[in-house]
CHARMM-style PDB file with segment names, atoms N, HN, CA, C and O in Angstrom:
ATOM      1  N   MET     1       2.614   2.324  15.660  1.00  0.00      PROA
ATOM      2  CA  MET     1       2.357   2.155  14.191  1.00  0.00      PROA
ATOM      3  C   MET     1       1.263   3.552  14.253  1.00  0.00      PROA
ATOM      4  O   MET     1       0.662   3.908  15.267  1.00  0.00      PROA
ATOM      5  N   MET     2       1.205   4.086  13.170  1.00  0.00      PROA
ATOM      6  HN  MET     2       1.694   3.797  12.347  1.00  0.00      PROA
ATOM      7  CA  MET     2       0.158   5.125  12.934  1.00  0.00      PROA
ATOM      8  C   MET     2      -0.752   4.898  11.557  1.00  0.00      PROA
ATOM      9  O   MET     2      -0.344   4.620  10.429  1.00  0.00      PROA
ATOM     10  N   LYS     3      -2.200   5.119  12.045  1.00  0.00      PROA
ATOM     11  HN  LYS     3      -2.532   5.345  12.961  1.00  0.00      PROA
ATOM     12  CA  LYS     3      -3.046   4.867  10.764  1.00  0.00      PROA
ATOM     13  C   LYS     3      -3.580   6.223  10.538  1.00  0.00      PROA
ATOM     14  O   LYS     3      -3.599   7.029  11.468  1.00  0.00      PROA
ATOM     15  N   PHE     4      -4.023   6.534   9.343  1.00  0.00      PROA
ATOM     16  HN  PHE     4      -4.008   5.880   8.587  1.00  0.00      PROA
ATOM     17  CA  PHE     4      -4.785   7.651   8.889  1.00  0.00      PROA
ATOM     18  C   PHE     4      -5.822   6.970   8.112  1.00  0.00      PROA
ATOM     19  O   PHE     4      -5.716   5.828   7.665  1.00  0.00      PROA
ATOM     20  N   SER     5      -7.030   7.900   7.955  1.00  0.00      PROA
ATOM     21  HN  SER     5      -7.115   8.827   8.318  1.00  0.00      PROA
ATOM     22  CA  SER     5      -8.064   7.594   6.907  1.00  0.00      PROA
ATOM     23  C   SER     5      -7.819   8.859   5.788  1.00  0.00      PROA
ATOM     24  O   SER     5      -7.543  10.022   6.081  1.00  0.00      PROA
ATOM     25  N   ILE     6      -7.970   8.384   4.642  1.00  0.00      PROA
ATOM     26  HN  ILE     6      -8.194   7.438   4.403  1.00  0.00      PROA
ATOM     27  CA  ILE     6      -7.710   9.407   3.510  1.00  0.00      PROA
ATOM     28  C   ILE     6      -8.805   9.125   2.322  1.00  0.00      PROA
ATOM     29  O   ILE     6      -8.704   8.479   1.279  1.00  0.00      PROA
ATOM     30  N   PRO     7      -9.876   9.858   2.887  1.00  0.00      PROA
ATOM     31  CA  PRO     7     -11.206   9.768   2.100  1.00  0.00      PROA
ATOM     32  C   PRO     7     -10.939  10.014   0.383  1.00  0.00      PROA
ATOM     33  O   PRO     7     -11.567   9.363  -0.452  1.00  0.00      PROA
ATOM     34  N   LYS     8     -10.066  10.897   0.070  1.00  0.00      PROA
ATOM     35  HN  LYS     8      -9.556  11.426   0.749  1.00  0.00      PROA
ATOM     36  CA  LYS     8      -9.825  11.212  -1.223  1.00  0.00      PROA
ATOM     37  C   LYS     8      -9.098  10.186  -2.095  1.00  0.00      PROA
ATOM     38  O   LYS     8      -9.196  10.118  -3.320  1.00  0.00      PROA
ATOM     39  N   MET     9      -8.350   9.389  -1.307  1.00  0.00      PROA
ATOM     40  HN  MET     9      -8.270   9.444  -0.312  1.00  0.00      PROA
ATOM     41  CA  MET     9      -7.671   8.085  -2.057  1.00  0.00      PROA
ATOM     42  C   MET     9      -8.335   7.075  -2.609  1.00  0.00      PROA
ATOM     43  O   MET     9      -8.858   6.181  -1.944  1.00  0.00      PROA
ATOM     44  N   LYS    10      -8.366   7.153  -4.012  1.00  0.00      PROA
ATOM     45  HN  LYS    10      -7.942   7.880  -4.552  1.00  0.00      PROA
ATOM     46  CA  LYS    10      -9.422   6.381  -4.625  1.00  0.00      PROA
ATOM     47  C   LYS    10      -8.612   5.282  -5.373  1.00  0.00      PROA
ATOM     48  O   LYS    10      -9.179   4.191  -5.422  1.00  0.00      PROA
ATOM     49  N   CYS    11      -7.402   5.368  -5.958  1.00  0.00      PROA
ATOM     50  HN  CYS    11      -6.941   6.254  -5.918  1.00  0.00      PROA
ATOM     51  CA  CYS    11      -6.913   4.605  -6.982  1.00  0.00      PROA
ATOM     52  C   CYS    11      -5.300   4.364  -6.612  1.00  0.00      PROA
ATOM     53  O   CYS    11      -4.776   4.857  -5.614  1.00  0.00      PROA
ATOM     54  N   GLY    12      -4.662   3.596  -7.498  1.00  0.00      PROA
ATOM     55  HN  GLY    12      -5.088   3.195  -8.309  1.00  0.00      PROA
ATOM     56  CA  GLY    12      -3.427   3.553  -7.361  1.00  0.00      PROA
ATOM     57  C   GLY    12      -2.543   4.603  -7.556  1.00  0.00      PROA
ATOM     58  O   GLY    12      -1.458   4.638  -6.977  1.00  0.00      PROA
ATOM     59  N   GLY    13      -2.935   5.501  -8.359  1.00  0.00      PROA
ATOM     60  HN  GLY    13      -3.816   5.473  -8.830  1.00  0.00      PROA
ATOM     61  CA  GLY    13      -2.106   6.720  -8.600  1.00  0.00      PROA
ATOM     62  C   GLY    13      -2.277   7.650  -7.166  1.00  0.00      PROA
ATOM     63  O   GLY    13      -1.331   8.190  -6.592  1.00  0.00      PROA
ATOM     64  N   CYS    14      -3.507   7.700  -6.787  1.00  0.00      PROA
ATOM     65  HN  CYS    14      -4.275   7.262  -7.252  1.00  0.00      PROA
ATOM     66  CA  CYS    14      -3.620   8.400  -5.396  1.00  0.00      PROA
ATOM     67  C   CYS    14      -2.588   7.709  -4.429  1.00  0.00      PROA
ATOM     68  O   CYS    14      -1.774   8.462  -3.895  1.00  0.00      PROA
ATOM     69  N   ALA    15      -2.527   6.411  -4.150  1.00  0.00      PROA
ATOM     70  HN  ALA    15      -3.189   5.800  -4.584  1.00  0.00      PROA
ATOM     71  CA  ALA    15      -1.924   5.849  -3.204  1.00  0.00      PROA
ATOM     72  C   ALA    15      -0.236   6.137  -3.431  1.00  0.00      PROA
ATOM     73  O   ALA    15       0.560   6.223  -2.496  1.00  0.00      PROA
ATOM     74  N   ASP    16       0.101   6.257  -4.794  1.00  0.00      PROA
ATOM     75  HN  ASP    16      -0.545   6.187  -5.554  1.00  0.00      PROA
ATOM     76  CA  ASP    16       1.352   6.713  -4.964  1.00  0.00      PROA
ATOM     77  C   ASP    16       1.727   8.072  -4.577  1.00  0.00      PROA
ATOM     78  O   ASP    16       2.799   8.485  -4.137  1.00  0.00      PROA
ATOM     79  N   SER    17       0.570   8.722  -4.841  1.00  0.00      PROA
ATOM     80  HN  SER    17      -0.301   8.386  -5.199  1.00  0.00      PROA
ATOM     81  CA  SER    17       0.893  10.224  -4.335  1.00  0.00      PROA
ATOM     82  C   SER    17       1.068  10.362  -2.882  1.00  0.00      PROA
ATOM     83  O   SER    17       1.913  11.161  -2.477  1.00  0.00      PROA
ATOM     84  N   VAL    18       0.425   9.734  -2.121  1.00  0.00      PROA
ATOM     85  HN  VAL    18      -0.261   9.085  -2.450  1.00  0.00      PROA
ATOM     86  CA  VAL    18       0.391   9.586  -0.546  1.00  0.00      PROA
ATOM     87  C   VAL    18       1.535   8.885  -0.175  1.00  0.00      PROA
ATOM     88  O   VAL    18       2.133   9.299   0.818  1.00  0.00      PROA
ATOM     89  N   THR    19       2.025   7.776  -0.844  1.00  0.00      PROA
ATOM     90  HN  THR    19       1.539   7.440  -1.651  1.00  0.00      PROA
ATOM     91  CA  THR    19       3.406   7.539  -0.582  1.00  0.00      PROA
ATOM     92  C   THR    19       4.409   8.286  -0.715  1.00  0.00      PROA
ATOM     93  O   THR    19       5.252   8.180   0.176  1.00  0.00      PROA
ATOM     94  N   VAL    20       4.630   9.087  -1.616  1.00  0.00      PROA
ATOM     95  HN  VAL    20       3.945   9.173  -2.339  1.00  0.00      PROA
ATOM     96  CA  VAL    20       5.765   9.994  -2.115  1.00  0.00      PROA
ATOM     97  C   VAL    20       5.527  11.228  -0.950  1.00  0.00      PROA
ATOM     98  O   VAL    20       6.525  11.877  -0.639  1.00  0.00      PROA
ATOM     99  N   ALA    21       4.289  11.543  -0.338  1.00  0.00      PROA
ATOM    100  HN  ALA    21       3.478  11.015  -0.591  1.00  0.00      PROA
ATOM    101  CA  ALA    21       4.353  12.858   0.448  1.00  0.00      PROA
ATOM    102  C   ALA    21       4.930  12.210   1.854  1.00  0.00      PROA
ATOM    103  O   ALA    21       5.605  12.837   2.671  1.00  0.00      PROA
ATOM    104  N   LEU    22       4.523  10.811   1.973  1.00  0.00      PROA
ATOM    105  HN  LEU    22       3.975  10.302   1.310  1.00  0.00      PROA
ATOM    106  CA  LEU    22       5.030  10.369   3.379  1.00  0.00      PROA
ATOM    107  C   LEU    22       6.373  10.049   3.276  1.00  0.00      PROA
ATOM    108  O   LEU    22       7.005  10.326   4.295  1.00  0.00      PROA
ATOM    109  N   ARG    23       7.041   9.535   2.337  1.00  0.00      PROA
ATOM    110  HN  ARG    23       6.527   9.310   1.509  1.00  0.00      PROA
ATOM    111  CA  ARG    23       8.582   9.327   2.011  1.00  0.00      PROA
ATOM    112  C   ARG    23       9.386  10.592   2.153  1.00  0.00      PROA
ATOM    113  O   ARG    23      10.605  10.519   2.304  1.00  0.00      PROA
ATOM    114  N   LYS    24       8.795  11.686   2.113  1.00  0.00      PROA
ATOM    115  HN  LYS    24       7.805  11.746   1.990  1.00  0.00      PROA
ATOM    116  CA  LYS    24       9.481  13.103   2.027  1.00  0.00      PROA
ATOM    117  C   LYS    24       9.601  13.435   3.683  1.00  0.00      PROA
ATOM    118  O   LYS    24      10.289  14.373   4.086  1.00  0.00      PROA
ATOM    119  N   LEU    25       8.876  12.582   4.551  1.00  0.00      PROA
ATOM    120  HN  LEU    25       8.318  11.820   4.224  1.00  0.00      PROA
ATOM    121  CA  LEU    25       9.227  13.260   5.949  1.00  0.00      PROA
ATOM    122  C   LEU    25      10.311  12.116   6.532  1.00  0.00      PROA
ATOM    123  O   LEU    25      10.315  11.005   6.002  1.00  0.00      PROA
ATOM    124  N   ASP    26      11.053  12.359   7.425  1.00  0.00      PROA
ATOM    125  HN  ASP    26      11.051  13.261   7.855  1.00  0.00      PROA
ATOM    126  CA  ASP    26      12.180  11.411   7.996  1.00  0.00      PROA
ATOM    127  C   ASP    26      11.466  10.387   8.933  1.00  0.00      PROA
ATOM    128  O   ASP    26      10.456  10.662   9.581  1.00  0.00      PROA
ATOM    129  N   ALA    27      12.109   9.149   8.937  1.00  0.00      PROA
ATOM    130  HN  ALA    27      12.929   8.926   8.411  1.00  0.00      PROA
ATOM    131  CA  ALA    27      12.292   8.335   9.724  1.00  0.00      PROA
ATOM    132  C   ALA    27      10.540   7.438   9.729  1.00  0.00      PROA
ATOM    133  O   ALA    27       9.913   7.095  10.731  1.00  0.00      PROA
ATOM    134  N   ILE    28      10.171   7.279   8.412  1.00  0.00      PROA
ATOM    135  HN  ILE    28      10.680   7.558   7.598  1.00  0.00      PROA
ATOM    136  CA  ILE    28       8.910   6.884   8.006  1.00  0.00      PROA
ATOM    137  C   ILE    28       9.217   5.374   7.605  1.00  0.00      PROA
ATOM    138  O   ILE    28       9.937   5.116   6.641  1.00  0.00      PROA
ATOM    139  N   ALA    29       8.664   4.449   8.352  1.00  0.00      PROA
ATOM    140  HN  ALA    29       8.078   4.660   9.135  1.00  0.00      PROA
ATOM    141  CA  ALA    29       9.046   2.841   8.258  1.00  0.00      PROA
ATOM    142  C   ALA    29       7.952   2.416   7.063  1.00  0.00      PROA
ATOM    143  O   ALA    29       7.072   3.186   6.678  1.00  0.00      PROA
ATOM    144  N   PRO    30       8.137   1.151   6.573  1.00  0.00      PROA
ATOM    145  CA  PRO    30       7.606   0.821   5.503  1.00  0.00      PROA
ATOM    146  C   PRO    30       5.828   1.151   5.708  1.00  0.00      PROA
ATOM    147  O   PRO    30       5.174   0.898   6.719  1.00  0.00      PROA
ATOM    148  N   ILE    31       5.361   1.733   4.525  1.00  0.00      PROA
ATOM    149  HN  ILE    31       5.892   1.939   3.703  1.00  0.00      PROA
ATOM    150  CA  ILE    31       3.884   2.093   4.487  1.00  0.00      PROA
ATOM    151  C   ILE    31       3.098   1.184   3.765  1.00  0.00      PROA
ATOM    152  O   ILE    31       3.354   0.745   2.644  1.00  0.00      PROA
ATOM    153  N   GLU    32       2.034   0.900   4.536  1.00  0.00      PROA
ATOM    154  HN  GLU    32       1.826   1.257   5.446  1.00  0.00      PROA
ATOM    155  CA  GLU    32       0.978   0.028   4.013  1.00  0.00      PROA
ATOM    156  C   GLU    32      -0.464   0.744   3.860  1.00  0.00      PROA
ATOM    157  O   GLU    32      -1.063   1.362   4.741  1.00  0.00      PROA
ATOM    158  N   ILE    33      -0.913   0.490   2.415  1.00  0.00      PROA
ATOM    159  HN  ILE    33      -0.427  -0.013   1.700  1.00  0.00      PROA
ATOM    160  CA  ILE    33      -2.108   1.318   1.941  1.00  0.00      PROA
ATOM    161  C   ILE    33      -3.100   0.153   1.604  1.00  0.00      PROA
ATOM    162  O   ILE    33      -2.872  -0.852   0.931  1.00  0.00      PROA
ATOM    163  N   ASP    34      -4.262   0.533   2.239  1.00  0.00      PROA
ATOM    164  HN  ASP    34      -4.447   1.349   2.786  1.00  0.00      PROA
ATOM    165  CA  ASP    34      -5.333  -0.239   1.979  1.00  0.00      PROA
ATOM    166  C   ASP    34      -6.347   0.563   1.197  1.00  0.00      PROA
ATOM    167  O   ASP    34      -7.038   1.317   1.883  1.00  0.00      PROA
ATOM    168  N   LEU    35      -6.577   0.549  -0.137  1.00  0.00      PROA
ATOM    169  HN  LEU    35      -6.016  -0.063  -0.694  1.00  0.00      PROA
ATOM    170  CA  LEU    35      -7.340   1.341  -0.879  1.00  0.00      PROA
ATOM    171  C   LEU    35      -8.989   1.035  -0.435  1.00  0.00      PROA
ATOM    172  O   LEU    35      -9.854   1.911  -0.401  1.00  0.00      PROA
ATOM    173  N   GLY    36      -9.151  -0.056  -0.189  1.00  0.00      PROA
ATOM    174  HN  GLY    36      -8.448  -0.767  -0.217  1.00  0.00      PROA
ATOM    175  CA  GLY    36     -10.727  -0.652   0.017  1.00  0.00      PROA
ATOM    176  C   GLY    36     -11.098   0.332   1.224  1.00  0.00      PROA
ATOM    177  O   GLY    36     -12.123   0.998   1.076  1.00  0.00      PROA
ATOM    178  N   LYS    37     -10.451   0.468   2.263  1.00  0.00      PROA
ATOM    179  HN  LYS    37      -9.619  -0.073   2.384  1.00  0.00      PROA
ATOM    180  CA  LYS    37     -10.565   1.120   3.394  1.00  0.00      PROA
ATOM    181  C   LYS    37     -10.276   2.540   3.489  1.00  0.00      PROA
ATOM    182  O   LYS    37     -10.707   3.201   4.434  1.00  0.00      PROA
ATOM    183  N   LYS    38      -9.379   3.185   2.312  1.00  0.00      PROA
ATOM    184  HN  LYS    38      -9.029   2.649   1.544  1.00  0.00      PROA
ATOM    185  CA  LYS    38      -8.946   4.199   2.284  1.00  0.00      PROA
ATOM    186  C   LYS    38      -8.095   4.837   3.324  1.00  0.00      PROA
ATOM    187  O   LYS    38      -8.203   5.990   3.739  1.00  0.00      PROA
ATOM    188  N   GLU    39      -7.015   3.706   3.782  1.00  0.00      PROA
ATOM    189  HN  GLU    39      -6.927   2.769   3.445  1.00  0.00      PROA
ATOM    190  CA  GLU    39      -6.143   4.066   5.090  1.00  0.00      PROA
ATOM    191  C   GLU    39      -4.877   3.942   4.696  1.00  0.00      PROA
ATOM    192  O   GLU    39      -4.567   3.451   3.610  1.00  0.00      PROA
ATOM    193  N   VAL    40      -3.972   4.421   5.634  1.00  0.00      PROA
ATOM    194  HN  VAL    40      -4.223   4.819   6.516  1.00  0.00      PROA
ATOM    195  CA  VAL    40      -2.479   4.211   5.235  1.00  0.00      PROA
ATOM    196  C   VAL    40      -2.030   3.965   6.771  1.00  0.00      PROA
ATOM    197  O   VAL    40      -2.542   4.526   7.740  1.00  0.00      PROA
ATOM    198  N   GLU    41      -1.022   3.060   6.807  1.00  0.00      PROA
ATOM    199  HN  GLU    41      -0.606   2.605   6.020  1.00  0.00      PROA
ATOM    200  CA  GLU    41      -0.567   2.527   8.204  1.00  0.00      PROA
ATOM    201  C   GLU    41       0.931   2.754   8.011  1.00  0.00      PROA
ATOM    202  O   GLU    41       1.403   2.455   6.914  1.00  0.00      PROA
ATOM    203  N   PHE    42       1.758   3.269   8.995  1.00  0.00      PROA
ATOM    204  HN  PHE    42       1.375   3.512   9.886  1.00  0.00      PROA
ATOM    205  CA  PHE    42       3.103   3.090   8.851  1.00  0.00      PROA
ATOM    206  C   PHE    42       3.845   3.044  10.330  1.00  0.00      PROA
ATOM    207  O   PHE    42       3.070   3.149  11.280  1.00  0.00      PROA
ATOM    208  N   GLY    43       4.799   2.947  10.543  1.00  0.00      PROA
ATOM    209  HN  GLY    43       5.429   2.862   9.771  1.00  0.00      PROA
ATOM    210  CA  GLY    43       5.492   3.419  11.938  1.00  0.00      PROA
ATOM    211  C   GLY    43       6.658   4.242  11.528  1.00  0.00      PROA
ATOM    212  O   GLY    43       7.108   4.433  10.398  1.00  0.00      PROA
ATOM    213  N   GLY    44       7.096   4.739  12.803  1.00  0.00      PROA
ATOM    214  HN  GLY    44       6.731   4.584  13.721  1.00  0.00      PROA
ATOM    215  CA  GLY    44       8.205   5.885  12.517  1.00  0.00      PROA
ATOM    216  C   GLY    44       8.342   6.859  13.513  1.00  0.00      PROA
ATOM    217  O   GLY    44       7.443   6.995  14.343  1.00  0.00      PROA
ATOM    218  N   LYS    45       9.391   7.583  13.542  1.00  0.00      PROA
ATOM    219  HN  LYS    45      10.122   7.472  12.868  1.00  0.00      PROA
ATOM    220  CA  LYS    45       9.284   8.691  14.458  1.00  0.00      PROA
ATOM    221  C   LYS    45       8.921  10.172  13.818  1.00  0.00      PROA
ATOM    222  O   LYS    45       9.765  10.976  13.422  1.00  0.00      PROA
ATOM    223  N   VAL    46       7.488  10.365  13.801  1.00  0.00      PROA
ATOM    224  HN  VAL    46       6.803   9.712  14.123  1.00  0.00      PROA
ATOM    225  CA  VAL    46       7.427  11.595  13.040  1.00  0.00      PROA
ATOM    226  C   VAL    46       6.010  12.195  13.899  1.00  0.00      PROA
ATOM    227  O   VAL    46       5.217  11.434  14.453  1.00  0.00      PROA
ATOM    228  N   SER    47       5.896  13.420  13.890  1.00  0.00      PROA
ATOM    229  HN  SER    47       6.541  14.039  13.439  1.00  0.00      PROA
ATOM    230  CA  SER    47       4.733  13.799  14.616  1.00  0.00      PROA
ATOM    231  C   SER    47       3.412  13.710  13.670  1.00  0.00      PROA
ATOM    232  O   SER    47       3.436  13.901  12.454  1.00  0.00      PROA
ATOM    233  N   GLN    48       2.270  13.392  14.424  1.00  0.00      PROA
ATOM    234  HN  GLN    48       2.250  13.237  15.411  1.00  0.00      PROA
ATOM    235  CA  GLN    48       0.925  13.422  13.744  1.00  0.00      PROA
ATOM    236  C   GLN    48       0.855  14.557  13.029  1.00  0.00      PROA
ATOM    237  O   GLN    48       0.338  14.479  11.915  1.00  0.00      PROA
ATOM    238  N   ASP    49       1.331  15.789  13.480  1.00  0.00      PROA
ATOM    239  HN  ASP    49       1.751  15.853  14.385  1.00  0.00      PROA
ATOM    240  CA  ASP    49       1.021  17.133  12.925  1.00  0.00      PROA
ATOM    241  C   ASP    49       1.720  17.083  11.696  1.00  0.00      PROA
ATOM    242  O   ASP    49       1.094  17.499  10.721  1.00  0.00      PROA
ATOM    243  N   ALA    50       3.023  16.616  11.488  1.00  0.00      PROA
ATOM    244  HN  ALA    50       3.532  16.278  12.280  1.00  0.00      PROA
ATOM    245  CA  ALA    50       3.694  16.738  10.271  1.00  0.00      PROA
ATOM    246  C   ALA    50       2.939  15.797   9.187  1.00  0.00      PROA
ATOM    247  O   ALA    50       2.713  16.215   8.051  1.00  0.00      PROA
ATOM    248  N   VAL    51       2.600  14.619   9.574  1.00  0.00      PROA
ATOM    249  HN  VAL    51       2.783  14.279  10.496  1.00  0.00      PROA
ATOM    250  CA  VAL    51       1.903  13.787   8.633  1.00  0.00      PROA
ATOM    251  C   VAL    51       0.693  14.358   8.117  1.00  0.00      PROA
ATOM    252  O   VAL    51       0.695  14.363   6.886  1.00  0.00      PROA
ATOM    253  N   LEU    52      -0.360  14.850   8.647  1.00  0.00      PROA
ATOM    254  HN  LEU    52      -0.362  14.846   9.647  1.00  0.00      PROA
ATOM    255  CA  LEU    52      -1.419  15.589   8.509  1.00  0.00      PROA
ATOM    256  C   LEU    52      -0.927  16.580   7.420  1.00  0.00      PROA
ATOM    257  O   LEU    52      -1.289  16.377   6.261  1.00  0.00      PROA
ATOM    258  N   SER    53      -0.192  17.553   7.685  1.00  0.00      PROA
ATOM    259  HN  SER    53       0.102  17.718   8.627  1.00  0.00      PROA
ATOM    260  CA  SER    53       0.403  18.739   6.974  1.00  0.00      PROA
ATOM    261  C   SER    53       0.894  18.241   5.525  1.00  0.00      PROA
ATOM    262  O   SER    53       0.503  18.712   4.457  1.00  0.00      PROA
ATOM    263  N   ALA    54       1.887  17.127   5.702  1.00  0.00      PROA
ATOM    264  HN  ALA    54       2.204  16.744   6.570  1.00  0.00      PROA
ATOM    265  CA  ALA    54       2.290  16.533   4.400  1.00  0.00      PROA
ATOM    266  C   ALA    54       1.100  16.143   3.435  1.00  0.00      PROA
ATOM    267  O   ALA    54       1.068  16.510   2.261  1.00  0.00      PROA
ATOM    268  N   LEU    55       0.181  15.412   3.998  1.00  0.00      PROA
ATOM    269  HN  LEU    55       0.208  15.114   4.952  1.00  0.00      PROA
ATOM    270  CA  LEU    55      -0.998  14.774   3.115  1.00  0.00      PROA
ATOM    271  C   LEU    55      -1.882  15.785   2.924  1.00  0.00      PROA
ATOM    272  O   LEU    55      -2.713  15.560   2.044  1.00  0.00      PROA
ATOM    273  N   ALA    56      -1.964  16.901   3.517  1.00  0.00      PROA
ATOM    274  HN  ALA    56      -1.289  17.084   4.232  1.00  0.00      PROA
ATOM    275  CA  ALA    56      -3.038  18.179   3.066  1.00  0.00      PROA
ATOM    276  C   ALA    56      -2.372  18.664   1.907  1.00  0.00      PROA
ATOM    277  O   ALA    56      -2.980  18.919   0.867  1.00  0.00      PROA
ATOM    278  N   GLU    57      -0.835  18.833   2.083  1.00  0.00      PROA
ATOM    279  HN  GLU    57      -0.341  18.626   2.927  1.00  0.00      PROA
ATOM    280  CA  GLU    57      -0.158  19.659   0.910  1.00  0.00      PROA
ATOM    281  C   GLU    57      -0.255  18.961  -0.195  1.00  0.00      PROA
ATOM    282  O   GLU    57      -0.261  19.539  -1.282  1.00  0.00      PROA
ATOM    283  N   ALA    58      -0.359  17.413  -0.082  1.00  0.00      PROA
ATOM    284  HN  ALA    58      -0.354  16.943   0.801  1.00  0.00      PROA
ATOM    285  CA  ALA    58      -0.123  16.659  -1.329  1.00  0.00      PROA
ATOM    286  C   ALA    58      -1.549  16.515  -1.975  1.00  0.00      PROA
ATOM    287  O   ALA    58      -1.696  15.891  -3.026  1.00  0.00      PROA
ATOM    288  N   GLY    59      -2.656  17.147  -1.275  1.00  0.00      PROA
ATOM    289  HN  GLY    59      -2.537  17.653  -0.421  1.00  0.00      PROA
ATOM    290  CA  GLY    59      -3.994  17.189  -1.855  1.00  0.00      PROA
ATOM    291  C   GLY    59      -4.904  16.069  -1.112  1.00  0.00      PROA
ATOM    292  O   GLY    59      -6.072  15.838  -1.426  1.00  0.00      PROA
ATOM    293  N   TYR    60      -4.276  15.489  -0.202  1.00  0.00      PROA
ATOM    294  HN  TYR    60      -3.328  15.677   0.053  1.00  0.00      PROA
ATOM    295  CA  TYR    60      -5.150  14.320   0.468  1.00  0.00      PROA
ATOM    296  C   TYR    60      -5.342  14.513   1.855  1.00  0.00      PROA
ATOM    297  O   TYR    60      -4.555  13.855   2.535  1.00  0.00      PROA
ATOM    298  N   PRO    61      -6.235  15.291   2.560  1.00  0.00      PROA
ATOM    299  CA  PRO    61      -6.469  15.686   3.526  1.00  0.00      PROA
ATOM    300  C   PRO    61      -6.931  14.300   4.552  1.00  0.00      PROA
ATOM    301  O   PRO    61      -7.701  13.397   4.221  1.00  0.00      PROA
ATOM    302  N   ALA    62      -6.390  14.412   5.542  1.00  0.00      PROA
ATOM    303  HN  ALA    62      -5.766  15.145   5.810  1.00  0.00      PROA
ATOM    304  CA  ALA    62      -6.504  12.911   6.354  1.00  0.00      PROA
ATOM    305  C   ALA    62      -6.869  13.200   7.851  1.00  0.00      PROA
ATOM    306  O   ALA    62      -6.605  14.256   8.426  1.00  0.00      PROA
ATOM    307  N   SER    63      -7.459  12.209   8.364  1.00  0.00      PROA
ATOM    308  HN  SER    63      -7.674  11.351   7.897  1.00  0.00      PROA
ATOM    309  CA  SER    63      -7.694  12.218   9.818  1.00  0.00      PROA
ATOM    310  C   SER    63      -7.281  10.926  10.504  1.00  0.00      PROA
ATOM    311  O   SER    63      -7.048   9.926   9.826  1.00  0.00      PROA
ATOM    312  N   ASN    64      -7.182  10.917  11.832  1.00  0.00      PROA
ATOM    313  HN  ASN    64      -7.371  11.730  12.383  1.00  0.00      PROA
ATOM    314  CA  ASN    64      -6.823   9.741  12.373  1.00  0.00      PROA
ATOM    315  C   ASN    64      -7.841   8.442  12.268  1.00  0.00      PROA
ATOM    316  O   ASN    64      -8.994   8.599  12.667  1.00  0.00      PROA
ATOM    317  N   ALA    65      -7.449   7.216  11.760  1.00  0.00      PROA
ATOM    318  HN  ALA    65      -6.512   7.088  11.435  1.00  0.00      PROA
ATOM    319  CA  ALA    65      -8.286   6.135  11.394  1.00  0.00      PROA
ATOM    320  C   ALA    65      -8.622   5.344  12.948  1.00  0.00      PROA
ATOM    321  O   ALA    65      -7.758   5.234  13.818  1.00  0.00      PROA
ATOM    322  N   GLN    66      -9.706   4.950  13.060  1.00  0.00      PROA
ATOM    323  HN  GLN    66     -10.408   5.039  12.354  1.00  0.00      PROA
ATOM    324  CA  GLN    66      -9.905   4.204  14.483  1.00  0.00      PROA
ATOM    325  C   GLN    66      -9.869   2.767  14.270  1.00  0.00      PROA
ATOM    326  OT1 GLN    66     -10.001   1.998  15.222  1.00  0.00      PROA
TER     327      GLN     66
END
């Protein structure tokens, strides 16, 4: 599983935009979003760089969540 912190994700619309950006990547497993923590978690065979790039292009820069 991969987990990322997305500070700009503040509402359901933001979560939808993040989901759309991630679904454009190949091999993403079910996506779990926690708006309270501003985090997204998912599994899949995609590189971290590809995820960070896709989220940044969608307007939601992210970092690894600990």
